[in-house]
N, C-alpha and C positions, 0 to 999 in steps of 0.2 A: 546265343551267347551263353557260355557257362557262367554260373554264379559262384561266388565263394561259398563253400559248403557251410561255413559258420553263419552266413546270412540265412541259409535255408534251415539249418539245424542248430539253433542256439545251444551252447553247451558242448558242442562237438569239440573233441580234443585232437589237435594235429600232432604229428610226430615231434616237431620241435618243442611243443608244450609238454608232451609226455616226457621228454628227456630232462625237463626242468622240474618235474614233480618232486615234492618233498616226500620223505618216508611216510609222514602222516597222511598226506593226500593219497598216496598209493595204497596204504592200508584201508582208507575209507572207500576207495573204488572197489577193492576186493570185498570189503564188508557189504557194500550195497549191491554189487553186480556179479559177484562170483561165489564166494563161500565165506560167511562170517566166522564159522568155526575154524576154518583153515588159518585165518588171520590170528585168532587166539592161540592156536597151536604153534604157529611160526614165531609169534612173540615169546611164548613160553620157552621154546627151544633156542631163542636168540638167533633164529635163522631167517629173519626178515630184513636182512642187510640190504643196503643200496649199493650194488656193485656198479662201479663207474669205469672199470677197465678190465679187459680180458685179453690174455695173450698166451698162446700155447696151452698149457694145463693150469695156468694161474689166473686167479681173479683178484681184484683189489676193491675194497669197499671205499666209501667216501672218506673214511678216516685214515686211509693209506695202509690198512692191514692186508696182507697177502694170504690167499687161501688156495689150496690145491683143489682142483675140480675133479672129483672122482665120479661124478655123474656123467659128464661128457654129453649132455643133452640127450640122454637115453639112446646113445648111438648116433645121433645126428651130428655130433661134434667130435667124432672119434679121432679126427686129425688135429684137434686142438682149436682154440679160439683165434680168429684173425690171422691165420697163417698166411704169409705173403704169397706163397705158391698158390694157395687156394683162391685168394683174392685176385691174383693175376689171371688165373684160369677163368674165373667167373666174369671178370671184367672183359676178357677177350670175347665173351659170348654176348655182350650187351646188345648187339643188333641181330642175334640169332633168332630163328623161329622156334619158340618153345610151346607152340599151340598143341594141346593134347588131341584136338579133334582133327589133326592132319597127320600125314605120314612124316613124322619128325626125323630128319636125317641124323640127328644126334642119337636118338634112341636106336635107330637101325644100326649105326656104326658101333654103339656100345654093345648091343646084342651080339653082333659079329665078333667083337673083341672078346666078350665073355665066352663065346663058343670056342675060341682059340686057346684060352688059358685054363679052362675048367676041364677036369678029367671026366671020362665017361661018355664022350661024344654028345655033349649038350647041343641040342638042335634048336629049341625054342626058349625064349626068355619072356617071362611075364613081369612087367614092371608094375609095382603097386605102391600105394602111399601109406599103408598102415599095416600093423601086425595082423589085423583081422583078415585082410586080403591075403597076406602071406600064408596064413594058416589054411 
């Protein structure tokens, strides 16, 4: 029988608890477990906002201020935040096989589609998960 992870690892923070962290608690986690100097820099630049909503290219902080997101998740969110079309597409795949150690039909179909729309007779596609692999 599976145990509750909080019983096994006291102090473990679940997703629901993460979503309720205060700005001060979040800063402290960064100071202790990621990069204390980054916290100081983000505070200095007033860029340690707590964003509570994201839609399209806009973000809202807990005070209701709206910001345009020019970072776009470094390319991961180039379609915007929480786009209904993207959520619907991802939701439609909730029971799909996304195992990388198998011949994933989604990857095969995507590679075929890429070969159809790219110029120059693209034959093979290499899917990677970072810029390092891409280079």
